[in-house]
N, C-alpha and C positions, 0 to 999 in steps of 0.2 A: 251433674252438669254444672255449668257456671251460671250465676244469676246476680242481679244487683239487689242486695238484700238490705232492707231497712232494719236498723237496730235501735231506733229511738231518735228523738229530735237531735239533729246534728251528727248522727252516726249512721253510716251506711258503707257497703263495700261490695265490690265485684268478687265473688267467692264461690266455693263449692256449696251446692244445695241439692237436695234430693231430686231425682228425675220425676217428672209428673207421670201419673198413671191414670188410666180410665177409672172413674168412680161410678158413673152412671151410664146406662146404655145410650144416652143422648149426647155424650161427650165426644170431643175430638182432641187428639194430641197434634200440635203443630210445631214443626221445626222452624225456628225464627230465622228468616233471611234478612229482614229489615225492620228496624224499630226506631222510634223517635222519643223525645223527651217533651213532656207537657209542663206548662206552668203549674198545673195541679200537683205534679210530682214535687216541685219545689216547695209548695205549701205543706205537703206531707213531711218533707225533710225538716221543715221549721217547727213541726209539731202542731200545725193548724188543723189537722184532720185526725182527731184522737181515735177514730174507729180503726185506723190502720195499726195492727198489732206488730210489735217487734218480731222479726223473723220472716216478714212478708216480702216476697219479690215484687218490686214496683213495676209500673208500666201498664198501659191499657190500649196501646196502638201497635199493630204489627202486620207484616206480610210474611208469609212463609209457605211451607209445603206440608200438606196433611200426611202424617205418617201412620196414624192409627185412628180408627173410629169405633164408636160403640155400635151395638147391634141395631139400634133404632135410628141411626143417622142415615138419611136418604139423599141429601143434596150434594154431598162431597164424598170422595173416597181417597184412599192413600195414593199419593202421587200428584194430587191436584194442588195447584198453586192457588192461594186464597188470601183474602184480606180478613184480618181479625178486627171486628168492630169494637169500639170502646164500650158499647152497651150490649148486654146479654139479655135475651128475651125468651121467656118460657113458652110464649105463644098461646097460653091457655087462660091466664087470669083476665079480669075485666079490663085492665089497662092495656095489656097486649092485644086483646081483641079490638080495642079502639085505636091501635097503632101508637099508643103512648108507652113505648118500650122502656123509656127511662124510669118510669114509675112501676115497673114490673113487681108484682107481689108474689111471684112463684119462685123466687130465688135468683132473679136476674136484676136488671138495672145496671148501675155502675158497680161492678164487683171486682173486675180484674185490677190487680194492683191496689185494691182498696180493702175488700173483705176476703179475697182469696189471692193466691199468687198470680202475678201478672206477667207481662210480655217481655220485660227487659231481662231476658235469659236466652239460653240456647234452645229451650223447648217450653211450651206452655200448654196447659189443659184448658180447653174452652168448653164450658157447659152449653147445653142447648145449641149444638153446632148448626142445626138446620136453619136457625134464624140469626145466628150470631157470627157466622163466617160467610164470605161472599166469594165464589169462584172468580178468578181474574182472567180476563182475555189476554192473549199474548201481546197485544199492542200496547199494554200499559206497563210501564216500568215499576219496579219495586219502589223507587224513590217517589214517583208520582202517586202510586196507590196508597202508600202509608199515610199520606196527608188526608186521605178520605176516611181514615179510621175515626177521626175526631174533629179536627179543626174546621174542615170544610162543611160537614153536616151541621156542626154547632153554629157556625156563622150563618149558614143558609137558613136553617130551621128557626133558631132562637133569635137571630138578628133580622134577616131579610123577610122571611115569611111571617114571623110574629109581628114585625114592624109594618107589614102590609105595603111594601114598596110597590109603586105603580109607575107606569110611564109618565114622564114629565115632572116627577117629584124632585124636590131638593132633599137629599139624604146626607146627614152628617154622621160620620163614624168617629167616635171619641176613643182613641187608643189604636195605634198602628202596630201592635204586636201581631203575631201570626193569625189569631182569630180575627182581629180587626181588618187585616189585609185580605183575609179570605172573605170577609163581609163586603169589602170593596169589589172584589172579583165577582161575587155572586149577585150583588145588587145590580151590577151592570147588565145582567141578563134581562132585567125588567125595564131597560131604557129610561132611567131617570134623567131629568134635565141636567143635573149636576150632582157630583159627590164631593163633599168637603171632608177632609180628614184632619183631626186635631191630635197632636202628640208633642212630646218634649224633645224627641230625638230627631235631629236633622236627617240622619241616614234612613230612618223609618218613614219620614215624610217623603223622602225621595223615592223610596220603594213604593209608596202609595201612588205617587205620580205615575210611575212606570206601569202600575196595574190599572190606571185609568182615572184616578181622581182628578177632577178639574181644578180644585183649589185645595191648598193645605195651609194649616195655621199652627204656629207655635202656641202651646197651651198657655204660655206666659204673656202672650201679646194680644189679649182681648179677643179670643175667637168668637165670643158672643156678638160683638159688634160686627165682625166680618159677616157672620150669618145674617144678621139684621140688614146689613148693606146689600148683600146679594139677593135678598128676598123682598126688598122694599119695605122692610120693617115687619113683615108677616111672621117670619120664623120658618124653621125647617118642617117639612111634612113628616119626616121620619128621622129620629135620632137614635143611633145604636151605641149603647154604652159597652165598651170592650176593655175596661180597665179593672173595675172592681173596687173602687174606693169611693167614700162618701162624697168627696168634693166633685168628682167627675159625674157621678149620678145626679147630683143636685144641679150641676151646670147643664146637663142634658135636659132637665125639666124646664130650665129657663130658656133654652134655645128652640124648643118645639113650638109650633104654631097652635092656636086654638083648633081643636078637632084633629090634631096630629097624634103620632104614636111615638112613645119612648120604649125601645126594646132593650131590656137589660140582659147582657150576655156575660158581663164580668162576674167573677167569683168574689163575693164580699166577705171580708173577715171581721167587720165591725158594723155597727148600725149606721144607717144613713137617714136623713130627715126627709120625709115626704111633705112638702109644704102645701098642704091642702088649703091653707088660707089664701093661697094664690091660684091653686089649680082647680078648685072645686067648680069654678064658673067657666072653665076653658074647654070642657069636653075632651080632655086629653086621656088617651088610653096608655097605661103603663103595663108592660108584660115582663114576666120573668120566665125562666125555664131551664131545665136540664135537657140536653139533646136526646132525641128519641132514635135517631139514625134511620128513620123510615125513608129518608131521601137518598140513602147511600146507593141503591141500585141506579137511580136517575143520575146522580153525580158521577158514578162509575162509567155509565154510557157516554156522558158528555166528555169525560176525560179521555176515553178511548177515541172519541171523535175529534179531539184537539180543541175543545171548546172551553176548557178551564186551564188557567196558567198555574197549575199546582207546583210544578218544579221550580218556578221562580221564587218560591218562598224558602227553598233549601239553600242555606248559606255555608254549612259545614257538614262534612261527612267523615266518619270514623269507622274503623273495624269494631266489631262488637266487643272485643276484649279491652277497648279503650273507653269503656263506659264512664269511668271516674273522670277522665280528662274531658269527655264530652259534657258531663254535668258542670264542670268548672267553666267551660266556654259558654254554655247556655245560661248559667246563673249570673254570669258577668256580661250580659248582653249589651249593656251601656258602653262597655269598653271594647268588646269583641265584635260588635255589630251582628251578633247572631240573631237569626229569625227562627228557622227550624234546623235542628241538627238531626241527621239520619245516620244510624249505625247499621252495619251489616257486612256481608261478605262480598265477593266479586259480583259484579252486575250480571244478571241473566241476559241472554240474547233476547232482543225484542223482535217480535214478528210483526211486520207491516200489516195494517188492516186489510189492504187490498190483496195480500197474499194468503189470507185465511179463507 
């Protein structure tokens, strides 16, 4: 088959690679119909994730058709259309029993495109298929569904739920990339009074407005003062960090009110300072986290019901064999305006919900 193979920092290619085979009775083989690129994939290509070995197929998000299952798989069968989650769960270890699948001790967690071959290929082997793939209703398109593999559960769980967003809150989202925009969309489910989005890119701030942000701010134009003005000097109830650099994290801790929450979603590649000399007295809660994807079934139902604007985040589409071009467009987002790129074959017919 063809796959996008990592050969070391700065070196990768769409090339021939061995077909996946069942290794365990809990495995499934999925033919990939739609796949996307994540910012984490760019970190891997830069050499920021040394655990990824040369020769690994990248990618951890996909939609496709089940073509083969192991003897112990019960929830899907060949011919089923399914979402491949970015997180794999053994279902037996302590963390999985608590629903904390991202910390799985039984050979799961984030392994696709990280510790084993991933989804940016024509086929992928998915371990522990019963908990790691989700059958898809006919009313959900591939393009919508693939965004539920990672960015929407990440934004919802690590940002909105960890941040304890409540009705009437002022919520600030720092970073209007795909995960930050998904945080805007899912925060709105809790009826906050206002959502403020901070970014450097005008196009991304405009996308945030279209998704429901009441106010936007250029990061170079004193967003901290804007938040203070909007809240009468109190500060935001919840601040979601969706960039992953020290400067934005530290800005988030300055914008939150006493008793508020800072939910860090961004992937940090270097240290950030936690200014306890200022924060110790303010009753601030700071959370971090890797997504667990326990919310995926809920988000999938909401997407089928038309309650989540998933498709609005897709700005570019490509055939699967134009993976290298898609990476170029995604990695140059400041110039191309890319949010999410989706690669795949012809679109499947979508069955209206009222016809099912």
